[in-house]
Biopython code that builds the backbone (N, CA, C, O; Angstrom):
import numpy as np
from Bio.PDB.StructureBuilder import StructureBuilder

atoms = [
    (1, "MET", "N", (-15.180, 18.206, -2.989)),
    (1, "MET", "CA", (-13.803, 18.634, -3.139)),
    (1, "MET", "C", (-13.659, 19.304, -4.499)),
    (1, "MET", "O", (-14.135, 18.791, -5.512)),
    (2, "ASN", "N", (-12.992, 20.461, -4.506)),
    (2, "ASN", "CA", (-12.749, 21.189, -5.744)),
    (2, "ASN", "C", (-11.313, 20.911, -6.195)),
    (2, "ASN", "O", (-10.370, 21.086, -5.424)),
    (3, "ILE", "N", (-11.155, 20.483, -7.433)),
    (3, "ILE", "CA", (-9.856, 20.049, -7.964)),
    (3, "ILE", "C", (-9.464, 20.922, -9.146)),
    (3, "ILE", "O", (-10.271, 21.175, -10.040)),
    (4, "TYR", "N", (-8.226, 21.377, -9.140)),
    (4, "TYR", "CA", (-7.667, 22.196, -10.215)),
    (4, "TYR", "C", (-6.883, 21.292, -11.157)),
    (4, "TYR", "O", (-6.043, 20.508, -10.714)),
    (5, "VAL", "N", (-7.154, 21.399, -12.453)),
    (5, "VAL", "CA", (-6.478, 20.583, -13.453)),
    (5, "VAL", "C", (-5.775, 21.532, -14.424)),
    (5, "VAL", "O", (-6.420, 22.351, -15.079)),
    (6, "SER", "N", (-4.443, 21.414, -14.510)),
    (6, "SER", "CA", (-3.670, 22.317, -15.362)),
    (6, "SER", "C", (-3.046, 21.578, -16.537)),
    (6, "SER", "O", (-3.021, 20.348, -16.585)),
    (7, "ASN", "N", (-2.543, 22.367, -17.484)),
    (7, "ASN", "CA", (-1.847, 21.870, -18.672)),
    (7, "ASN", "C", (-2.737, 20.983, -19.541)),
    (7, "ASN", "O", (-2.285, 19.978, -20.090)),
    (8, "LEU", "N", (-4.006, 21.369, -19.655)),
    (8, "LEU", "CA", (-4.928, 20.605, -20.491)),
    (8, "LEU", "C", (-4.703, 20.928, -21.962)),
    (8, "LEU", "O", (-4.289, 22.032, -22.316)),
    (9, "ASN", "N", (-4.980, 19.957, -22.800)),
    (9, "ASN", "CA", (-4.965, 20.158, -24.237)),
    (9, "ASN", "C", (-6.047, 21.203, -24.557)),
    (9, "ASN", "O", (-7.135, 21.159, -23.983)),
    (10, "PHE", "N", (-5.757, 22.127, -25.460)),
    (10, "PHE", "CA", (-6.729, 23.172, -25.773)),
    (10, "PHE", "C", (-8.007, 22.625, -26.391)),
    (10, "PHE", "O", (-9.017, 23.328, -26.430)),
    (11, "SER", "N", (-7.987, 21.390, -26.873)),
    (11, "SER", "CA", (-9.199, 20.797, -27.446)),
    (11, "SER", "C", (-9.975, 19.954, -26.433)),
    (11, "SER", "O", (-11.024, 19.406, -26.773)),
    (12, "THR", "N", (-9.488, 19.839, -25.203)),
    (12, "THR", "CA", (-10.200, 19.067, -24.175)),
    (12, "THR", "C", (-11.535, 19.733, -23.861)),
    (12, "THR", "O", (-11.613, 20.954, -23.722)),
    (13, "SER", "N", (-12.574, 18.928, -23.753)),
    (13, "SER", "CA", (-13.910, 19.443, -23.430)),
    (13, "SER", "C", (-14.236, 19.169, -21.967)),
    (13, "SER", "O", (-13.619, 18.319, -21.325)),
    (14, "SER", "N", (-15.211, 19.900, -21.459)),
    (14, "SER", "CA", (-15.687, 19.670, -20.094)),
    (14, "SER", "C", (-16.204, 18.242, -19.948)),
    (14, "SER", "O", (-16.039, 17.617, -18.901)),
    (15, "GLU", "N", (-16.829, 17.733, -21.006)),
    (15, "GLU", "CA", (-17.382, 16.379, -20.963)),
    (15, "GLU", "C", (-16.280, 15.328, -20.834)),
    (15, "GLU", "O", (-16.414, 14.382, -20.057)),
    (16, "SER", "N", (-15.191, 15.491, -21.593)),
    (16, "SER", "CA", (-14.115, 14.497, -21.507)),
    (16, "SER", "C", (-13.401, 14.588, -20.160)),
    (16, "SER", "O", (-12.938, 13.576, -19.634)),
    (17, "LEU", "N", (-13.309, 15.789, -19.603)),
    (17, "LEU", "CA", (-12.709, 15.958, -18.277)),
    (17, "LEU", "C", (-13.577, 15.273, -17.219)),
    (17, "LEU", "O", (-13.063, 14.602, -16.324)),
    (18, "GLN", "N", (-14.886, 15.447, -17.328)),
    (18, "GLN", "CA", (-15.803, 14.796, -16.394)),
    (18, "GLN", "C", (-15.701, 13.276, -16.508)),
    (18, "GLN", "O", (-15.701, 12.569, -15.501)),
    (19, "GLU", "N", (-15.615, 12.788, -17.726)),
    (19, "GLU", "CA", (-15.504, 11.351, -17.948)),
    (19, "GLU", "C", (-14.228, 10.789, -17.308)),
    (19, "GLU", "O", (-14.254, 9.720, -16.699)),
    (20, "LEU", "N", (-13.120, 11.512, -17.448)),
    (20, "LEU", "CA", (-11.852, 11.078, -16.852)),
    (20, "LEU", "C", (-11.978, 10.921, -15.346)),
    (20, "LEU", "O", (-11.547, 9.911, -14.790)),
    (21, "PHE", "N", (-12.563, 11.909, -14.679)),
    (21, "PHE", "CA", (-12.647, 11.892, -13.215)),
    (21, "PHE", "C", (-13.753, 10.985, -12.699)),
    (21, "PHE", "O", (-13.681, 10.522, -11.561)),
    (22, "SER", "N", (-14.767, 10.721, -13.502)),
    (22, "SER", "CA", (-15.868, 9.870, -13.033)),
    (22, "SER", "C", (-15.417, 8.441, -12.783)),
    (22, "SER", "O", (-16.115, 7.682, -12.111)),
    (23, "GLY", "N", (-14.266, 8.064, -13.311)),
    (23, "GLY", "CA", (-13.712, 6.751, -13.010)),
    (23, "GLY", "C", (-13.271, 6.613, -11.564)),
    (23, "GLY", "O", (-12.981, 5.510, -11.102)),
    (24, "PHE", "N", (-13.219, 7.733, -10.844)),
    (24, "PHE", "CA", (-12.774, 7.718, -9.443)),
    (24, "PHE", "C", (-13.902, 7.997, -8.464)),
    (24, "PHE", "O", (-13.719, 7.863, -7.254)),
    (25, "GLY", "N", (-15.072, 8.384, -8.974)),
    (25, "GLY", "CA", (-16.200, 8.665, -8.092)),
    (25, "GLY", "C", (-17.166, 9.633, -8.749)),
    (25, "GLY", "O", (-17.049, 9.944, -9.935)),
    (26, "GLU", "N", (-18.128, 10.104, -7.958)),
    (26, "GLU", "CA", (-19.169, 10.990, -8.476)),
    (26, "GLU", "C", (-18.626, 12.398, -8.710)),
    (26, "GLU", "O", (-18.077, 13.034, -7.809)),
    (27, "VAL", "N", (-18.794, 12.858, -9.936)),
    (27, "VAL", "CA", (-18.370, 14.204, -10.314)),
    (27, "VAL", "C", (-19.611, 15.091, -10.372)),
    (27, "VAL", "O", (-20.557, 14.789, -11.100)),
    (28, "THR", "N", (-19.612, 16.180, -9.612)),
    (28, "THR", "CA", (-20.762, 17.092, -9.637)),
    (28, "THR", "C", (-20.629, 18.132, -10.737)),
    (28, "THR", "O", (-21.637, 18.610, -11.257)),
    (29, "SER", "N", (-19.394, 18.492, -11.102)),
    (29, "SER", "CA", (-19.195, 19.405, -12.228)),
    (29, "SER", "C", (-17.772, 19.313, -12.742)),
    (29, "SER", "O", (-16.847, 18.977, -12.001)),
    (30, "ALA", "N", (-17.611, 19.615, -14.017)),
    (30, "ALA", "CA", (-16.299, 19.701, -14.646)),
    (30, "ALA", "C", (-16.380, 20.871, -15.612)),
    (30, "ALA", "O", (-17.282, 20.931, -16.448)),
    (31, "LYS", "N", (-15.439, 21.799, -15.497)),
    (31, "LYS", "CA", (-15.507, 23.009, -16.316)),
    (31, "LYS", "C", (-14.128, 23.388, -16.827)),
    (31, "LYS", "O", (-13.173, 23.517, -16.061)),
    (32, "ILE", "N", (-14.047, 23.563, -18.138)),
    (32, "ILE", "CA", (-12.842, 24.080, -18.772)),
    (32, "ILE", "C", (-12.959, 25.605, -18.738)),
    (32, "ILE", "O", (-14.000, 26.148, -19.106)),
    (33, "ILE", "N", (-11.924, 26.291, -18.309)),
    (33, "ILE", "CA", (-11.943, 27.747, -18.261)),
    (33, "ILE", "C", (-11.555, 28.287, -19.637)),
    (33, "ILE", "O", (-10.549, 27.882, -20.220)),
    (34, "THR", "N", (-12.372, 29.207, -20.140)),
    (34, "THR", "CA", (-12.141, 29.753, -21.472)),
    (34, "THR", "C", (-11.878, 31.258, -21.406)),
    (34, "THR", "O", (-12.274, 31.934, -20.456)),
    (35, "ASP", "N", (-11.211, 31.758, -22.426)),
    (35, "ASP", "CA", (-10.943, 33.176, -22.556)),
    (35, "ASP", "C", (-12.263, 33.892, -22.835)),
    (35, "ASP", "O", (-13.037, 33.450, -23.684)),
    (36, "ARG", "N", (-12.528, 34.985, -22.135)),
    (36, "ARG", "CA", (-13.793, 35.705, -22.302)),
    (36, "ARG", "C", (-13.983, 36.249, -23.713)),
    (36, "ARG", "O", (-15.091, 36.235, -24.249)),
    (37, "GLU", "N", (-12.904, 36.725, -24.303)),
    (37, "GLU", "CA", (-13.028, 37.362, -25.612)),
    (37, "GLU", "C", (-13.075, 36.365, -26.759)),
    (37, "GLU", "O", (-13.871, 36.523, -27.685)),
    (38, "THR", "N", (-12.227, 35.335, -26.710)),
    (38, "THR", "CA", (-12.128, 34.413, -27.839)),
    (38, "THR", "C", (-12.940, 33.136, -27.652)),
    (38, "THR", "O", (-13.273, 32.470, -28.632)),
    (39, "GLY", "N", (-13.261, 32.786, -26.412)),
    (39, "GLY", "CA", (-13.964, 31.540, -26.138)),
    (39, "GLY", "C", (-13.057, 30.325, -26.177)),
    (39, "GLY", "O", (-13.512, 29.198, -25.982)),
    (40, "ARG", "N", (-11.772, 30.549, -26.430)),
    (40, "ARG", "CA", (-10.805, 29.451, -26.524)),
    (40, "ARG", "C", (-10.381, 28.992, -25.125)),
    (40, "ARG", "O", (-10.294, 29.794, -24.195)),
    (41, "SER", "N", (-10.123, 27.710, -24.997)),
    (41, "SER", "CA", (-9.671, 27.149, -23.724)),
    (41, "SER", "C", (-8.402, 27.852, -23.260)),
    (41, "SER", "O", (-7.540, 28.201, -24.067)),
    (42, "ARG", "N", (-8.300, 28.056, -21.945)),
    (42, "ARG", "CA", (-7.087, 28.642, -21.371)),
    (42, "ARG", "C", (-6.132, 27.549, -20.887)),
    (42, "ARG", "O", (-5.074, 27.849, -20.335)),
    (43, "GLY", "N", (-6.503, 26.285, -21.092)),
    (43, "GLY", "CA", (-5.601, 25.186, -20.769)),
    (43, "GLY", "C", (-5.705, 24.682, -19.337)),
    (43, "GLY", "O", (-4.849, 23.927, -18.876)),
    (44, "PHE", "N", (-6.752, 25.099, -18.634)),
    (44, "PHE", "CA", (-6.961, 24.564, -17.283)),
    (44, "PHE", "C", (-8.445, 24.510, -16.982)),
    (44, "PHE", "O", (-9.266, 25.100, -17.685)),
    (45, "GLY", "N", (-8.770, 23.785, -15.916)),
    (45, "GLY", "CA", (-10.168, 23.654, -15.546)),
    (45, "GLY", "C", (-10.320, 23.207, -14.105)),
    (45, "GLY", "O", (-9.340, 23.029, -13.382)),
    (46, "PHE", "N", (-11.562, 23.032, -13.708)),
    (46, "PHE", "CA", (-11.887, 22.619, -12.351)),
    (46, "PHE", "C", (-12.881, 21.473, -12.379)),
    (46, "PHE", "O", (-13.782, 21.425, -13.216)),
    (47, "VAL", "N", (-12.695, 20.553, -11.444)),
    (47, "VAL", "CA", (-13.596, 19.410, -11.298)),
    (47, "VAL", "C", (-14.049, 19.387, -9.850)),
    (47, "VAL", "O", (-13.230, 19.512, -8.939)),
    (48, "GLU", "N", (-15.337, 19.231, -9.634)),
    (48, "GLU", "CA", (-15.860, 19.090, -8.277)),
    (48, "GLU", "C", (-16.350, 17.663, -8.086)),
    (48, "GLU", "O", (-17.114, 17.127, -8.889)),
    (49, "MET", "N", (-15.879, 17.061, -6.984)),
    (49, "MET", "CA", (-16.304, 15.701, -6.634)),
    (49, "MET", "C", (-16.968, 15.732, -5.269)),
    (49, "MET", "O", (-16.577, 16.508, -4.397)),
    (50, "THR", "N", (-17.980, 14.882, -5.086)),
    (50, "THR", "CA", (-18.748, 14.904, -3.849)),
    (50, "THR", "C", (-17.977, 14.340, -2.664)),
    (50, "THR", "O", (-18.141, 14.812, -1.539)),
    (51, "ASP", "N", (-17.152, 13.353, -2.899)),
    (51, "ASP", "CA", (-16.453, 12.663, -1.807)),
    (51, "ASP", "C", (-14.969, 13.057, -1.783)),
    (51, "ASP", "O", (-14.267, 12.909, -2.783)),
    (52, "ASP", "N", (-14.503, 13.556, -0.638)),
    (52, "ASP", "CA", (-13.108, 13.994, -0.525)),
    (52, "ASP", "C", (-12.109, 12.862, -0.720)),
    (52, "ASP", "O", (-11.041, 13.070, -1.295)),
    (53, "THR", "N", (-12.448, 11.663, -0.244)),
    (53, "THR", "CA", (-11.543, 10.527, -0.389)),
    (53, "THR", "C", (-11.395, 10.155, -1.862)),
    (53, "THR", "O", (-10.289, 9.897, -2.339)),
    (54, "GLU", "N", (-12.515, 10.130, -2.574)),
    (54, "GLU", "CA", (-12.471, 9.826, -4.004)),
    (54, "GLU", "C", (-11.714, 10.928, -4.758)),
    (54, "GLU", "O", (-10.959, 10.643, -5.687)),
    (55, "GLY", "N", (-11.922, 12.179, -4.354)),
    (55, "GLY", "CA", (-11.217, 13.292, -4.972)),
    (55, "GLY", "C", (-9.715, 13.199, -4.763)),
    (55, "GLY", "O", (-8.937, 13.418, -5.692)),
    (56, "GLN", "N", (-9.310, 12.873, -3.540)),
    (56, "GLN", "CA", (-7.884, 12.742, -3.245)),
    (56, "GLN", "C", (-7.278, 11.580, -4.028)),
    (56, "GLN", "O", (-6.144, 11.666, -4.501)),
    (57, "ASN", "N", (-8.032, 10.504, -4.161)),
    (57, "ASN", "CA", (-7.568, 9.359, -4.949)),
    (57, "ASN", "C", (-7.378, 9.749, -6.416)),
    (57, "ASN", "O", (-6.399, 9.350, -7.046)),
    (58, "ALA", "N", (-8.326, 10.537, -6.960)),
    (58, "ALA", "CA", (-8.208, 11.001, -8.344)),
    (58, "ALA", "C", (-6.972, 11.878, -8.508)),
    (58, "ALA", "O", (-6.257, 11.758, -9.503)),
    (59, "ILE", "N", (-6.712, 12.757, -7.544)),
    (59, "ILE", "CA", (-5.530, 13.623, -7.592)),
    (59, "ILE", "C", (-4.264, 12.782, -7.619)),
    (59, "ILE", "O", (-3.382, 12.998, -8.449)),
    (60, "THR", "N", (-4.183, 11.822, -6.704)),
    (60, "THR", "CA", (-3.001, 10.968, -6.598)),
    (60, "THR", "C", (-2.766, 10.179, -7.882)),
    (60, "THR", "O", (-1.638, 10.081, -8.365)),
    (61, "GLU", "N", (-3.842, 9.620, -8.428)),
    (61, "GLU", "CA", (-3.720, 8.764, -9.606)),
    (61, "GLU", "C", (-3.522, 9.524, -10.913)),
    (61, "GLU", "O", (-2.872, 9.018, -11.828)),
    (62, "LEU", "N", (-4.080, 10.742, -11.012)),
    (62, "LEU", "CA", (-4.062, 11.445, -12.294)),
    (62, "LEU", "C", (-2.971, 12.507, -12.422)),
    (62, "LEU", "O", (-2.619, 12.891, -13.538)),
    (63, "ASN", "N", (-2.433, 12.983, -11.309)),
    (63, "ASN", "CA", (-1.412, 14.026, -11.379)),
    (63, "ASN", "C", (-0.194, 13.530, -12.169)),
    (63, "ASN", "O", (0.329, 12.443, -11.924)),
    (64, "GLU", "N", (0.236, 14.358, -13.117)),
    (64, "GLU", "CA", (1.391, 14.070, -13.975)),
    (64, "GLU", "C", (1.209, 12.808, -14.820)),
    (64, "GLU", "O", (2.152, 12.049, -15.045)),
    (65, "THR", "N", (-0.022, 12.605, -15.281)),
    (65, "THR", "CA", (-0.295, 11.523, -16.234)),
    (65, "THR", "C", (-0.681, 12.138, -17.571)),
    (65, "THR", "O", (-1.000, 13.325, -17.648)),
    (66, "ASP", "N", (-0.652, 11.325, -18.626)),
    (66, "ASP", "CA", (-0.992, 11.798, -19.956)),
    (66, "ASP", "C", (-2.507, 11.767, -20.144)),
    (66, "ASP", "O", (-3.156, 10.757, -19.873)),
    (67, "PHE", "N", (-3.055, 12.875, -20.607)),
    (67, "PHE", "CA", (-4.474, 12.944, -20.935)),
    (67, "PHE", "C", (-4.614, 13.765, -22.219)),
    (67, "PHE", "O", (-4.276, 14.948, -22.253)),
    (68, "GLU", "N", (-5.111, 13.125, -23.260)),
    (68, "GLU", "CA", (-5.310, 13.752, -24.566)),
    (68, "GLU", "C", (-4.032, 14.427, -25.074)),
    (68, "GLU", "O", (-4.065, 15.528, -25.622)),
    (69, "GLY", "N", (-2.907, 13.732, -24.873)),
    (69, "GLY", "CA", (-1.643, 14.185, -25.437)),
    (69, "GLY", "C", (-0.849, 15.173, -24.600)),
    (69, "GLY", "O", (0.196, 15.650, -25.042)),
    (70, "LYS", "N", (-1.321, 15.489, -23.401)),
    (70, "LYS", "CA", (-0.609, 16.425, -22.526)),
    (70, "LYS", "C", (-0.441, 15.796, -21.143)),
    (70, "LYS", "O", (-1.291, 15.028, -20.694)),
    (71, "THR", "N", (0.673, 16.132, -20.467)),
    (71, "THR", "CA", (0.873, 15.692, -19.085)),
    (71, "THR", "C", (0.190, 16.705, -18.177)),
    (71, "THR", "O", (0.636, 17.844, -18.042)),
    (72, "ILE", "N", (-0.904, 16.266, -17.556)),
    (72, "ILE", "CA", (-1.719, 17.186, -16.765)),
    (72, "ILE", "C", (-1.233, 17.267, -15.317)),
    (72, "ILE", "O", (-0.633, 16.332, -14.785)),
    (73, "GLY", "N", (-1.509, 18.402, -14.708)),
    (73, "GLY", "CA", (-1.280, 18.592, -13.279)),
    (73, "GLY", "C", (-2.624, 18.568, -12.586)),
    (73, "GLY", "O", (-3.571, 19.204, -13.049)),
    (74, "VAL", "N", (-2.724, 17.844, -11.483)),
    (74, "VAL", "CA", (-3.988, 17.713, -10.772)),
    (74, "VAL", "C", (-3.720, 17.975, -9.289)),
    (74, "VAL", "O", (-2.929, 17.273, -8.659)),
    (75, "ASN", "N", (-4.384, 18.988, -8.745)),
    (75, "ASN", "CA", (-4.174, 19.387, -7.347)),
    (75, "ASN", "C", (-5.480, 19.850, -6.725)),
    (75, "ASN", "O", (-6.462, 20.095, -7.425)),
    (76, "ILE", "N", (-5.483, 19.965, -5.409)),
    (76, "ILE", "CA", (-6.624, 20.570, -4.728)),
    (76, "ILE", "C", (-6.650, 22.039, -5.127)),
    (76, "ILE", "O", (-5.622, 22.716, -5.105)),
    (77, "ALA", "N", (-7.825, 22.522, -5.490)),
    (77, "ALA", "CA", (-7.959, 23.929, -5.890)),
    (77, "ALA", "C", (-7.859, 24.816, -4.661)),
    (77, "ALA", "O", (-8.467, 24.538, -3.627)),
    (78, "ARG", "N", (-7.093, 25.877, -4.785)),
    (78, "ARG", "CA", (-7.015, 26.869, -3.706)),
    (78, "ARG", "C", (-8.202, 27.804, -3.840)),
    (78, "ARG", "O", (-8.694, 28.033, -4.945)),
    (79, "PRO", "N", (-8.664, 28.343, -2.727)),
    (79, "PRO", "CA", (-9.781, 29.297, -2.811)),
    (79, "PRO", "C", (-9.378, 30.507, -3.650)),
    (79, "PRO", "O", (-8.226, 30.940, -3.624)),
    (80, "LYS", "N", (-10.330, 31.039, -4.381)),
    (80, "LYS", "CA", (-10.075, 32.200, -5.226)),
    (80, "LYS", "C", (-9.761, 33.399, -4.337)),
    (80, "LYS", "O", (-10.464, 33.651, -3.358)),
    (81, "THR", "N", (-8.711, 34.132, -4.675)),
    (81, "THR", "CA", (-8.364, 35.324, -3.912)),
    (81, "THR", "C", (-8.893, 36.544, -4.638)),
    (81, "THR", "O", (-9.020, 36.550, -5.863)),
    (82, "GLU", "N", (-9.198, 37.576, -3.870)),
    (82, "GLU", "CA", (-9.674, 38.806, -4.488)),
    (82, "GLU", "C", (-8.527, 39.501, -5.175)),
    (82, "GLU", "O", (-7.421, 39.586, -4.640)),
    (83, "ARG", "N", (-8.800, 40.000, -6.369)),
    (83, "ARG", "CA", (-7.793, 40.769, -7.092)),
    (83, "ARG", "C", (-8.251, 42.205, -7.142)),
    (83, "ARG", "O", (-9.446, 42.479, -7.257)),
    (84, "SER", "N", (-7.298, 43.134, -7.055)),
    (84, "SER", "CA", (-7.685, 44.529, -7.200)),
    (84, "SER", "C", (-7.972, 44.783, -8.664)),
    (84, "SER", "O", (-7.473, 44.078, -9.541)),
    (85, "SER", "N", (-8.766, 45.779, -8.914)),
    (85, "SER", "CA", (-9.126, 46.076, -10.300)),
    (85, "SER", "C", (-7.928, 46.619, -11.065)),
    (85, "SER", "O", (-7.851, 46.471, -12.285)),
    (86, "GLY", "N", (-6.987, 47.253, -10.353)),
    (86, "GLY", "CA", (-5.803, 47.776, -11.004)),
    (86, "GLY", "C", (-6.091, 48.965, -11.890)),
    (86, "GLY", "O", (-5.204, 49.450, -12.593)),
    (87, "GLY", "N", (-7.321, 49.436, -11.862)),
    (87, "GLY", "CA", (-7.702, 50.557, -12.713)),
    (87, "GLY", "C", (-7.295, 51.891, -12.121)),
    (87, "GLY", "O", (-6.717, 51.947, -11.036)),
    (88, "TYR", "N", (-7.593, 52.951, -12.827)),
    (88, "TYR", "CA", (-7.269, 54.303, -12.407)),
    (88, "TYR", "C", (-7.914, 54.594, -11.063)),
    (88, "TYR", "O", (-9.104, 54.346, -10.869)),
    (89, "ASN", "N", (-7.132, 55.117, -10.144)),
    (89, "ASN", "CA", (-7.600, 55.493, -8.808)),
    (89, "ASN", "C", (-8.147, 54.325, -8.000)),
    (89, "ASN", "O", (-8.934, 54.543, -7.080)),
    (90, "SER", "N", (-7.757, 53.096, -8.311)),
    (90, "SER", "CA", (-8.341, 51.955, -7.609)),
    (90, "SER", "C", (-7.928, 51.910, -6.152)),
    (90, "SER", "O", (-8.644, 51.325, -5.339)),
    (91, "SER", "N", (-6.798, 52.507, -5.790)),
    (91, "SER", "CA", (-6.357, 52.415, -4.403)),
    (91, "SER", "C", (-6.611, 53.700, -3.624)),
    (91, "SER", "O", (-6.345, 53.752, -2.423)),
    (92, "ARG", "N", (-7.112, 54.715, -4.271)),
    (92, "ARG", "CA", (-7.273, 55.999, -3.603)),
    (92, "ARG", "C", (-8.671, 56.255, -3.090)),
    (92, "ARG", "O", (-8.879, 57.195, -2.322)),
    (93, "GLY", "N", (-9.611, 55.468, -3.481)),
    (93, "GLY", "CA", (-10.979, 55.798, -3.134)),
    (93, "GLY", "C", (-11.379, 57.015, -3.942)),
    (93, "GLY", "O", (-10.834, 57.241, -5.023)),
    (94, "GLY", "N", (-12.307, 57.794, -3.452)),
    (94, "GLY", "CA", (-12.660, 59.030, -4.143)),
    (94, "GLY", "C", (-13.333, 58.760, -5.472)),
    (94, "GLY", "O", (-13.557, 57.613, -5.859)),
    (95, "ASN", "N", (-13.651, 59.844, -6.161)),
    (95, "ASN", "CA", (-14.384, 59.663, -7.404)),
    (95, "ASN", "C", (-13.490, 59.604, -8.631)),
    (95, "ASN", "O", (-13.934, 59.163, -9.692)),
    (96, "GLY", "N", (-12.242, 60.039, -8.511)),
    (96, "GLY", "CA", (-11.309, 59.927, -9.623)),
    (96, "GLY", "C", (-11.661, 60.794, -10.811)),
    (96, "GLY", "O", (-11.093, 60.612, -11.888)),
    (97, "GLY", "N", (-12.588, 61.740, -10.651)),
    (97, "GLY", "CA", (-12.997, 62.570, -11.770)),
    (97, "GLY", "C", (-11.989, 63.657, -12.079)),
    (97, "GLY", "O", (-11.098, 63.930, -11.275)),
    (98, "GLY", "N", (-12.124, 64.279, -13.241)),
    (98, "GLY", "CA", (-11.209, 65.335, -13.664)),
    (98, "GLY", "C", (-11.313, 66.567, -12.792)),
    (98, "GLY", "O", (-10.364, 66.897, -12.081)),
    (99, "GLY", "N", (-12.431, 67.249, -12.828)),
    (99, "GLY", "CA", (-12.662, 68.385, -11.955)),
    (99, "GLY", "C", (-11.821, 69.616, -12.270)),
    (99, "GLY", "O", (-11.651, 70.470, -11.399)),
    (100, "TYR", "N", (-11.298, 69.735, -13.462)),
    (100, "TYR", "CA", (-10.460, 70.864, -13.806)),
    (100, "TYR", "C", (-11.272, 72.171, -13.728)),
    (100, "TYR", "O", (-12.245, 72.356, -14.458)),
    (101, "ASN", "N", (-10.854, 73.051, -12.841)),
    (101, "ASN", "CA", (-11.527, 74.350, -12.658)),
    (101, "ASN", "C", (-13.028, 74.215, -12.550)),
    (101, "ASN", "O", (-13.779, 74.997, -13.133)),
    (102, "ARG", "N", (-13.457, 73.218, -11.800)),
    (102, "ARG", "CA", (-14.883, 72.919, -11.678)),
    (102, "ARG", "C", (-15.669, 74.121, -11.171)),
    (102, "ARG", "O", (-16.762, 74.383, -11.673)),
    (103, "ASN", "N", (-15.154, 74.856, -10.199)),
    (103, "ASN", "CA", (-15.921, 75.954, -9.590)),
    (103, "ASN", "C", (-15.563, 77.317, -10.173)),
    (103, "ASN", "O", (-15.882, 78.344, -9.574)),
    (104, "ARG", "N", (-14.932, 77.341, -11.288)),
    (104, "ARG", "CA", (-14.432, 78.586, -11.860)),
    (104, "ARG", "C", (-15.537, 79.507, -12.351)),
    (104, "ARG", "O", (-15.394, 80.725, -12.243)),
    (105, "TYR", "N", (-16.613, 78.991, -12.877)),
    (105, "TYR", "CA", (-17.623, 79.846, -13.501)),
    (105, "TYR", "C", (-18.790, 80.087, -12.592)),
    (105, "TYR", "O", (-19.730, 80.789, -12.966)),
]
sb = StructureBuilder()
sb.init_structure("model")
sb.init_model(0)
sb.init_chain("A")
sb.init_seg("    ")
for serial, (resi, resn, name, xyz) in enumerate(atoms, 1):
    if name == "N":
        sb.init_residue(resn, " ", resi, " ")
    sb.init_atom(name, np.array(xyz, "f"), 0.0, 1.0, " ", f" {name:<3s}", serial, name[0])
structure = sb.get_structure()
């Protein structure tokens, strides 16, 4: 079971998150999501547990509880959705090149 944990303290580590959830069962991974540029925590993370019943119990027991000075939100993680790049010509296909008077000479 993949679990989404929100409103984490920016100083929370993956290790402390894993330790918190291991009290409810076997944790296969715990990861704090960080900003790509700064490396700083974004205030949320994901925990994977092997057993769905243990995962659901952890969600029930930990949601809206205090952890490292913050009231955390704990829910089943939704599958990641595809995001468009939002870049130039992302919805038009094509090559998006300039081509100004390309065949003029």
